[in-house]
LOBA-307095 format. One record per residue (C-alpha): residue number from 1; x, y, z. Coordinates in steps of 0.2 Angstrom, whole numbers, always signed. Example, Ala and Ser with C-alpha at 12.3 -4.5 7.8 and 13.67 -1.06 7.14 Angstrom:
BEGIN
+-----+-------+-------+-------+
|   i |  east | north |    up |
+-----+-------+-------+-------+
|   1 |   +62 |   -22 |   +39 |
|   2 |   +68 |    -5 |   +36 |
+-----+-------+-------+-------+
//
This chain:
BEGIN
+-----+-------+-------+-------+
|   i |  east | north |    up |
+-----+-------+-------+-------+
|   1 |  +206 |  +420 |  +594 |
|   2 |  +219 |  +431 |  +603 |
|   3 |  +230 |  +415 |  +605 |
|   4 |  +228 |  +411 |  +587 |
|   5 |  +233 |  +429 |  +582 |
|   6 |  +248 |  +428 |  +593 |
|   7 |  +254 |  +411 |  +585 |
|   8 |  +252 |  +418 |  +567 |
|   9 |  +261 |  +434 |  +571 |
|  10 |  +275 |  +424 |  +579 |
|  11 |  +276 |  +413 |  +564 |
|  12 |  +277 |  +427 |  +552 |
|  13 |  +291 |  +435 |  +562 |
|  14 |  +301 |  +419 |  +562 |
|  15 |  +299 |  +418 |  +543 |
|  16 |  +304 |  +436 |  +541 |
|  17 |  +320 |  +434 |  +551 |
|  18 |  +324 |  +418 |  +542 |
|  19 |  +322 |  +426 |  +525 |
|  20 |  +339 |  +429 |  +517 |
|  21 |  +344 |  +448 |  +519 |
|  22 |  +358 |  +459 |  +519 |
|  23 |  +369 |  +455 |  +534 |
|  24 |  +369 |  +473 |  +540 |
|  25 |  +379 |  +468 |  +556 |
|  26 |  +395 |  +466 |  +546 |
|  27 |  +393 |  +476 |  +530 |
|  28 |  +399 |  +493 |  +538 |
|  29 |  +411 |  +495 |  +552 |
|  30 |  +421 |  +508 |  +561 |
|  31 |  +436 |  +518 |  +555 |
|  32 |  +448 |  +513 |  +569 |
|  33 |  +454 |  +496 |  +562 |
|  34 |  +459 |  +505 |  +546 |
|  35 |  +471 |  +517 |  +556 |
|  36 |  +483 |  +505 |  +564 |
|  37 |  +501 |  +504 |  +557 |
|  38 |  +504 |  +490 |  +545 |
|  39 |  +519 |  +486 |  +533 |
|  40 |  +514 |  +479 |  +516 |
|  41 |  +515 |  +460 |  +514 |
|  42 |  +518 |  +452 |  +497 |
|  43 |  +514 |  +434 |  +492 |
|  44 |  +514 |  +426 |  +475 |
|  45 |  +497 |  +416 |  +474 |
|  46 |  +498 |  +411 |  +456 |
|  47 |  +512 |  +408 |  +444 |
|  48 |  +512 |  +411 |  +425 |
|  49 |  +498 |  +417 |  +414 |
|  50 |  +488 |  +433 |  +418 |
|  51 |  +472 |  +442 |  +424 |
|  52 |  +469 |  +444 |  +443 |
|  53 |  +452 |  +446 |  +453 |
|  54 |  +449 |  +445 |  +471 |
|  55 |  +434 |  +447 |  +484 |
|  56 |  +431 |  +444 |  +502 |
|  57 |  +415 |  +435 |  +508 |
|  58 |  +404 |  +440 |  +523 |
|  59 |  +413 |  +426 |  +533 |
|  60 |  +430 |  +434 |  +529 |
|  61 |  +436 |  +421 |  +516 |
|  62 |  +447 |  +428 |  +503 |
|  63 |  +445 |  +421 |  +486 |
|  64 |  +456 |  +425 |  +471 |
|  65 |  +454 |  +420 |  +453 |
|  66 |  +467 |  +420 |  +439 |
|  67 |  +471 |  +412 |  +422 |
|  68 |  +470 |  +412 |  +403 |
|  69 |  +472 |  +393 |  +399 |
|  70 |  +460 |  +389 |  +413 |
|  71 |  +450 |  +398 |  +427 |
|  72 |  +459 |  +395 |  +443 |
|  73 |  +455 |  +399 |  +461 |
|  74 |  +463 |  +399 |  +478 |
|  75 |  +455 |  +404 |  +495 |
|  76 |  +462 |  +409 |  +512 |
|  77 |  +452 |  +408 |  +528 |
|  78 |  +465 |  +415 |  +540 |
|  79 |  +466 |  +433 |  +533 |
|  80 |  +478 |  +429 |  +519 |
|  81 |  +492 |  +421 |  +529 |
|  82 |  +490 |  +404 |  +521 |
|  83 |  +481 |  +398 |  +505 |
|  84 |  +472 |  +383 |  +498 |
|  85 |  +479 |  +373 |  +484 |
|  86 |  +475 |  +379 |  +466 |
|  87 |  +458 |  +373 |  +460 |
|  88 |  +453 |  +374 |  +442 |
|  89 |  +435 |  +379 |  +439 |
|  90 |  +435 |  +377 |  +420 |
|  91 |  +448 |  +371 |  +408 |
|  92 |  +449 |  +378 |  +395 |
|  93 |  +443 |  +394 |  +402 |
|  94 |  +447 |  +412 |  +400 |
|  95 |  +446 |  +423 |  +416 |
|  96 |  +432 |  +436 |  +414 |
|  97 |  +435 |  +446 |  +430 |
|  98 |  +420 |  +452 |  +439 |
|  99 |  +421 |  +439 |  +453 |
| 100 |  +405 |  +444 |  +463 |
| 101 |  +399 |  +440 |  +481 |
| 102 |  +380 |  +439 |  +485 |
| 103 |  +379 |  +448 |  +502 |
| 104 |  +362 |  +441 |  +504 |
| 105 |  +366 |  +423 |  +503 |
| 106 |  +385 |  +422 |  +504 |
| 107 |  +386 |  +414 |  +487 |
| 108 |  +401 |  +418 |  +476 |
| 109 |  +399 |  +419 |  +457 |
| 110 |  +413 |  +418 |  +444 |
| 111 |  +412 |  +421 |  +425 |
| 112 |  +422 |  +413 |  +411 |
| 113 |  +423 |  +415 |  +393 |
| 114 |  +428 |  +401 |  +380 |
| 115 |  +442 |  +412 |  +374 |
| 116 |  +447 |  +430 |  +372 |
| 117 |  +430 |  +439 |  +369 |
| 118 |  +418 |  +440 |  +360 |
| 119 |  +415 |  +422 |  +366 |
| 120 |  +403 |  +411 |  +375 |
| 121 |  +400 |  +415 |  +393 |
| 122 |  +399 |  +403 |  +407 |
| 123 |  +394 |  +406 |  +425 |
| 124 |  +399 |  +396 |  +441 |
| 125 |  +393 |  +398 |  +458 |
| 126 |  +399 |  +392 |  +475 |
| 127 |  +388 |  +389 |  +490 |
| 128 |  +402 |  +384 |  +502 |
| 129 |  +412 |  +400 |  +503 |
| 130 |  +423 |  +397 |  +488 |
| 131 |  +428 |  +379 |  +492 |
| 132 |  +419 |  +372 |  +477 |
| 133 |  +410 |  +379 |  +462 |
| 134 |  +396 |  +372 |  +451 |
| 135 |  +389 |  +377 |  +434 |
| 136 |  +375 |  +390 |  +435 |
| 137 |  +363 |  +392 |  +421 |
| 138 |  +362 |  +411 |  +418 |
| 139 |  +355 |  +422 |  +404 |
| 140 |  +361 |  +439 |  +398 |
| 141 |  +351 |  +452 |  +390 |
| 142 |  +356 |  +466 |  +378 |
| 143 |  +358 |  +484 |  +379 |
| 144 |  +349 |  +498 |  +371 |
| 145 |  +360 |  +496 |  +356 |
| 146 |  +356 |  +478 |  +354 |
| 147 |  +372 |  +471 |  +360 |
| 148 |  +375 |  +458 |  +373 |
| 149 |  +389 |  +460 |  +386 |
| 150 |  +407 |  +455 |  +384 |
| 151 |  +414 |  +452 |  +402 |
| 152 |  +433 |  +452 |  +400 |
| 153 |  +442 |  +460 |  +410 |
| 154 |  +435 |  +470 |  +424 |
| 155 |  +437 |  +472 |  +443 |
| 156 |  +425 |  +463 |  +455 |
| 157 |  +406 |  +465 |  +456 |
| 158 |  +397 |  +471 |  +472 |
| 159 |  +380 |  +468 |  +481 |
| 160 |  +371 |  +485 |  +483 |
| 161 |  +368 |  +490 |  +501 |
| 162 |  +362 |  +508 |  +503 |
| 163 |  +347 |  +511 |  +492 |
| 164 |  +330 |  +504 |  +487 |
| 165 |  +341 |  +493 |  +475 |
| 166 |  +349 |  +484 |  +490 |
| 167 |  +352 |  +466 |  +486 |
| 168 |  +356 |  +469 |  +468 |
| 169 |  +372 |  +462 |  +461 |
| 170 |  +381 |  +472 |  +448 |
| 171 |  +398 |  +471 |  +439 |
| 172 |  +406 |  +480 |  +425 |
| 173 |  +405 |  +474 |  +408 |
| 174 |  +409 |  +480 |  +390 |
| 175 |  +406 |  +479 |  +371 |
| 176 |  +420 |  +474 |  +359 |
| 177 |  +410 |  +478 |  +344 |
| 178 |  +414 |  +461 |  +337 |
| 179 |  +433 |  +460 |  +339 |
| 180 |  +447 |  +468 |  +349 |
| 181 |  +454 |  +476 |  +334 |
| 182 |  +462 |  +494 |  +333 |
| 183 |  +451 |  +498 |  +319 |
| 184 |  +436 |  +494 |  +330 |
| 185 |  +441 |  +503 |  +345 |
| 186 |  +431 |  +519 |  +341 |
| 187 |  +416 |  +508 |  +343 |
| 188 |  +421 |  +500 |  +359 |
| 189 |  +411 |  +505 |  +375 |
| 190 |  +409 |  +499 |  +393 |
| 191 |  +393 |  +496 |  +403 |
| 192 |  +387 |  +485 |  +417 |
| 193 |  +377 |  +469 |  +420 |
| 194 |  +366 |  +467 |  +435 |
| 195 |  +355 |  +454 |  +443 |
| 196 |  +340 |  +454 |  +455 |
| 197 |  +338 |  +435 |  +456 |
| 198 |  +354 |  +429 |  +463 |
| 199 |  +364 |  +428 |  +447 |
| 200 |  +352 |  +418 |  +436 |
| 201 |  +347 |  +433 |  +425 |
| 202 |  +358 |  +448 |  +420 |
| 203 |  +351 |  +464 |  +413 |
| 204 |  +363 |  +475 |  +403 |
| 205 |  +364 |  +494 |  +408 |
| 206 |  +364 |  +509 |  +396 |
| 207 |  +382 |  +512 |  +389 |
| 208 |  +394 |  +522 |  +399 |
| 209 |  +394 |  +539 |  +389 |
| 210 |  +407 |  +539 |  +375 |
| 211 |  +418 |  +526 |  +366 |
| 212 |  +434 |  +518 |  +367 |
| 213 |  +431 |  +513 |  +385 |
| 214 |  +434 |  +496 |  +393 |
| 215 |  +439 |  +487 |  +409 |
| 216 |  +430 |  +497 |  +422 |
| 217 |  +427 |  +497 |  +441 |
| 218 |  +411 |  +500 |  +451 |
| 219 |  +408 |  +504 |  +470 |
| 220 |  +393 |  +510 |  +479 |
| 221 |  +394 |  +526 |  +490 |
| 222 |  +385 |  +527 |  +507 |
| 223 |  +370 |  +537 |  +499 |
| 224 |  +367 |  +523 |  +486 |
| 225 |  +376 |  +532 |  +472 |
| 226 |  +386 |  +521 |  +461 |
| 227 |  +403 |  +527 |  +456 |
| 228 |  +410 |  +520 |  +440 |
| 229 |  +429 |  +522 |  +435 |
| 230 |  +435 |  +516 |  +418 |
| 231 |  +450 |  +513 |  +407 |
| 232 |  +450 |  +521 |  +390 |
| 233 |  +461 |  +515 |  +375 |
| 234 |  +455 |  +526 |  +362 |
| 235 |  +448 |  +544 |  +361 |
| 236 |  +443 |  +556 |  +348 |
| 237 |  +457 |  +568 |  +343 |
| 238 |  +459 |  +582 |  +356 |
| 239 |  +453 |  +571 |  +370 |
| 240 |  +467 |  +563 |  +380 |
| 241 |  +464 |  +545 |  +385 |
| 242 |  +480 |  +545 |  +397 |
| 243 |  +470 |  +547 |  +413 |
| 244 |  +454 |  +539 |  +420 |
| 245 |  +436 |  +543 |  +417 |
| 246 |  +422 |  +542 |  +429 |
| 247 |  +403 |  +543 |  +429 |
| 248 |  +389 |  +540 |  +442 |
| 249 |  +372 |  +531 |  +443 |
| 250 |  +357 |  +536 |  +454 |
| 251 |  +346 |  +521 |  +448 |
| 252 |  +355 |  +506 |  +453 |
| 253 |  +367 |  +505 |  +438 |
| 254 |  +354 |  +506 |  +424 |
| 255 |  +360 |  +523 |  +417 |
| 256 |  +376 |  +533 |  +419 |
| 257 |  +379 |  +551 |  +419 |
| 258 |  +390 |  +565 |  +427 |
| 259 |  +405 |  +560 |  +416 |
| 260 |  +421 |  +566 |  +422 |
| 261 |  +439 |  +566 |  +416 |
| 262 |  +449 |  +561 |  +432 |
| 263 |  +465 |  +571 |  +428 |
| 264 |  +474 |  +565 |  +444 |
| 265 |  +472 |  +546 |  +441 |
| 266 |  +484 |  +538 |  +427 |
| 267 |  +477 |  +525 |  +415 |
| 268 |  +493 |  +515 |  +413 |
| 269 |  +510 |  +521 |  +407 |
| 270 |  +510 |  +539 |  +401 |
| 271 |  +519 |  +535 |  +384 |
| 272 |  +504 |  +525 |  +377 |
| 273 |  +486 |  +528 |  +374 |
| 274 |  +482 |  +510 |  +377 |
| 275 |  +478 |  +511 |  +396 |
| 276 |  +478 |  +498 |  +409 |
| 277 |  +466 |  +489 |  +420 |
| 278 |  +465 |  +496 |  +437 |
| 279 |  +457 |  +491 |  +454 |
| 280 |  +445 |  +500 |  +465 |
| 281 |  +437 |  +497 |  +482 |
| 282 |  +427 |  +507 |  +495 |
| 283 |  +432 |  +504 |  +512 |
| 284 |  +417 |  +497 |  +522 |
| 285 |  +417 |  +511 |  +535 |
| 286 |  +400 |  +518 |  +541 |
| 287 |  +397 |  +536 |  +537 |
| 288 |  +413 |  +537 |  +526 |
| 289 |  +416 |  +536 |  +507 |
| 290 |  +434 |  +531 |  +507 |
| 291 |  +439 |  +524 |  +490 |
| 292 |  +456 |  +516 |  +485 |
| 293 |  +462 |  +515 |  +467 |
| 294 |  +477 |  +506 |  +460 |
| 295 |  +486 |  +507 |  +444 |
| 296 |  +504 |  +509 |  +437 |
| 297 |  +511 |  +527 |  +440 |
| 298 |  +525 |  +526 |  +426 |
| 299 |  +531 |  +537 |  +412 |
| 300 |  +534 |  +521 |  +402 |
| 301 |  +531 |  +503 |  +404 |
| 302 |  +519 |  +494 |  +416 |
| 303 |  +528 |  +497 |  +433 |
| 304 |  +528 |  +507 |  +448 |
| 305 |  +512 |  +500 |  +455 |
| 306 |  +503 |  +514 |  +466 |
| 307 |  +487 |  +516 |  +476 |
| 308 |  +477 |  +533 |  +478 |
| 309 |  +465 |  +537 |  +491 |
| 310 |  +449 |  +547 |  +490 |
| 311 |  +439 |  +553 |  +505 |
| 312 |  +424 |  +561 |  +496 |
| 313 |  +418 |  +547 |  +485 |
| 314 |  +430 |  +550 |  +471 |
| 315 |  +428 |  +569 |  +469 |
| 316 |  +447 |  +571 |  +474 |
| 317 |  +462 |  +560 |  +477 |
| 318 |  +473 |  +569 |  +489 |
| 319 |  +486 |  +555 |  +493 |
| 320 |  +495 |  +541 |  +484 |
| 321 |  +508 |  +528 |  +489 |
| 322 |  +520 |  +517 |  +479 |
| 323 |  +516 |  +499 |  +482 |
| 324 |  +529 |  +491 |  +471 |
| 325 |  +543 |  +499 |  +460 |
| 326 |  +545 |  +485 |  +448 |
| 327 |  +533 |  +476 |  +436 |
| 328 |  +515 |  +480 |  +439 |
| 329 |  +501 |  +478 |  +426 |
| 330 |  +483 |  +473 |  +428 |
| 331 |  +477 |  +475 |  +446 |
| 332 |  +461 |  +471 |  +456 |
| 333 |  +457 |  +476 |  +473 |
| 334 |  +445 |  +472 |  +488 |
| 335 |  +442 |  +477 |  +506 |
| 336 |  +441 |  +466 |  +521 |
| 337 |  +425 |  +463 |  +530 |
| 338 |  +420 |  +470 |  +547 |
| 339 |  +420 |  +458 |  +561 |
| 340 |  +432 |  +446 |  +553 |
| 341 |  +451 |  +443 |  +552 |
| 342 |  +451 |  +453 |  +536 |
| 343 |  +444 |  +469 |  +544 |
| 344 |  +454 |  +485 |  +541 |
| 345 |  +464 |  +477 |  +527 |
| 346 |  +465 |  +480 |  +508 |
| 347 |  +469 |  +466 |  +496 |
| 348 |  +477 |  +470 |  +480 |
| 349 |  +480 |  +456 |  +467 |
| 350 |  +491 |  +462 |  +453 |
| 351 |  +501 |  +455 |  +438 |
| 352 |  +520 |  +457 |  +443 |
| 353 |  +528 |  +459 |  +460 |
| 354 |  +544 |  +451 |  +467 |
| 355 |  +541 |  +434 |  +459 |
| 356 |  +530 |  +438 |  +445 |
| 357 |  +513 |  +430 |  +441 |
| 358 |  +499 |  +435 |  +452 |
| 359 |  +505 |  +444 |  +468 |
| 360 |  +494 |  +448 |  +483 |
| 361 |  +499 |  +464 |  +492 |
| 362 |  +490 |  +466 |  +509 |
| 363 |  +489 |  +485 |  +513 |
| 364 |  +479 |  +496 |  +525 |
| 365 |  +473 |  +514 |  +525 |
| 366 |  +486 |  +520 |  +539 |
| 367 |  +500 |  +515 |  +527 |
| 368 |  +493 |  +524 |  +513 |
| 369 |  +490 |  +540 |  +523 |
| 370 |  +509 |  +541 |  +525 |
| 371 |  +511 |  +543 |  +506 |
| 372 |  +514 |  +557 |  +495 |
| 373 |  +501 |  +572 |  +493 |
| 374 |  +495 |  +574 |  +475 |
| 375 |  +488 |  +592 |  +477 |
| 376 |  +471 |  +586 |  +473 |
| 377 |  +460 |  +590 |  +488 |
| 378 |  +465 |  +587 |  +506 |
| 379 |  +465 |  +573 |  +518 |
| 380 |  +452 |  +575 |  +532 |
| 381 |  +460 |  +582 |  +548 |
| 382 |  +452 |  +568 |  +558 |
| 383 |  +463 |  +555 |  +549 |
| 384 |  +479 |  +565 |  +549 |
+-----+-------+-------+-------+
//
């Protein structure tokens, strides 16, 4: 009987260990790799067209997507030094952003829409670290207002790590109220979609409080709080939409509260209310909530690409640094993975750059820390 019990217990343990779970050994790392000196590197990875997205897989493969006539992808397995040929995932296909890595399985999910939304959504999945993609049958729910999600154009999605919702995939989404028309902007709003079954079924969150929002970013803080940061291209009279807005969630992205007007972060050029898609990432450092945000920092025109750093989960943004002086429009951003060639690096995929098209800027925290003080909070003494 004792021998049988031992066999059963051993078998159960092996099954438990074999069950897919969050790879905790490489999700959170040390601060040291982020503090070595680095000079920004620039590469054009796509030409023509628009709309960047980028993620890094648990194995350290960098995957970038791009395109308006077709959804295109390239990957790098050597930390961004070299890149694969361009692969078309869907043609015609309209980049929908929100490229999402499932940290439980390593699978990579991309989203397309038939044309500028509202439009039919298609989902593709890769089981080989982004080398190939296959169609994935997926369904999308509706929010409490009875609207399904529009997916264009948001920063990447994430897999939650730090709460009872660990393993959930979530990405920003939005509602166009039927059309991207100026008269309908007061009805536009933003939200999120999340999946607990590997991307087959996506529920829609409650709306981000307020209207006129779109093109958002989500990161998870070390205590499981979700931090949401959004563009706004319309606001009621008396409310300036020239800077970013944020909110938080304590229930895995189902609802959003604690709405804040983030005065220090610009939302596109300051001579227009229209805003601009920005990038956001949390550095995967254990015990820290270091966030990096990207957008243009210009009085007029989409140029002067800049990154800002927060060391308290988005409450203050004490330092910024110019990435590129010239053309800089939509941007998406991700951080490297501990234990891989990408560790300590920040990958910023943006429209513009020295050659135009899609430019990848490879940065790190040490370089950002040598930037300009904003007066909004202070840099921790341990990082100076």
